[in-house]
C-alpha positions, -999 to 999 in steps of 0.1 A, spaced: -685 -361 131 -714 -352 154 -689 -353 183 -667 -327 168 -698 -304 162 -708 -307 198 -675 -297 209 -671 -269 185 -705 -252 195 -695 -256 232 -661 -240 224 -680 -210 207 -705 -208 235 -678 -204 262 -658 -178 241 -690 -157 235 -692 -123 247 -720 -121 277 -719 -84 281 -752 -65 276 -755 -49 241 -780 -33 219 -781 -26 180 -800 -2 159 -798 -9 122 -807 13 92 -807 45 109 -811 74 84 -782 94 94 -745 93 83 -721 71 104 -696 99 102 -719 123 121 -729 95 147 -692 86 153 -687 122 166 -713 116 194 -701 83 202 -666 95 210 -681 117 237 -700 89 255 -673 62 251 -661 50 288 -687 70 306 -714 56 329 -747 49 316 -765 76 337 -736 102 326 -739 91 288 -776 96 289 -773 131 307 -747 141 279 -768 127 250 -800 147 263 -780 179 264 -762 172 233 -774 193 200 -761 170 175 -788 150 152 -772 115 162 -779 122 198 -815 109 200 -809 76 183 -778 67 204 -793 77 233 -823 51 225 -796 25 220 -780 34 252 -812 31 270 -822 -4 252 -787 -18 262 -793 -8 299 -829 -23 299 -813 -55 283 -787 -58 312 -812 -52 338 -840 -74 325 -821 -104 308 -788 -103 329 -803 -89 365 -776 -64 364 -777 -28 383 -779 0 358 -760 24 382 -731 0 379 -725 0 342 -703 19 316 -702 22 280 -676 -4 272 -678 -1 234 -698 19 209 -694 20 173 -714 30 141 -710 9 110 -722 19 75 -755 6 65 -770 4 29 -768 36 8 -799 50 -8 -790 64 -41 -808 95 -55 -802 115 -87 -804 156 -83 -811 171 -121 -785 196 -131 -778 216 -161 -774 203 -199 -792 168 -188 -767 160 -163 -776 140 -130 -756 142 -98 -758 114 -74 -768 120 -38 -758 95 -12 -781 91 15 -762 71 41 -775 49 67 -759 36 101 -758 5 123 -753 17 159 -742 -6 183 -735 -1 220 -717 -27 245 -721 -21 283 -698 -36 309 -697 -35 348 -675 -6 361 -643 -16 381 -648 -7 418 
């Protein structure tokens, strides 16, 4: 039994994705708004993506910039990669937990307000020369 478990863990370890990544969880902005900005930077180099995010006037640009910079720092520190050779391979925003609030309305009614949160993930990869 233990031999099979060791084989299974070795198989999982060799198929694991070793690209540098960073995640930001529970960001208080809707993932629909974040995905618009992520579509702009997908496939760009890290330096170009950071320059785009610094000049983008969307609300999701600042948290995405922090995640991209964190992924670049992870690549440099943990995997000894050069930041100038990296590109944004994958980036996506998943739905986090939704905060439910009530807005009082006329005649004793209450309308629900959904305050959405996001989990932003950025995965970097080495550019093909």
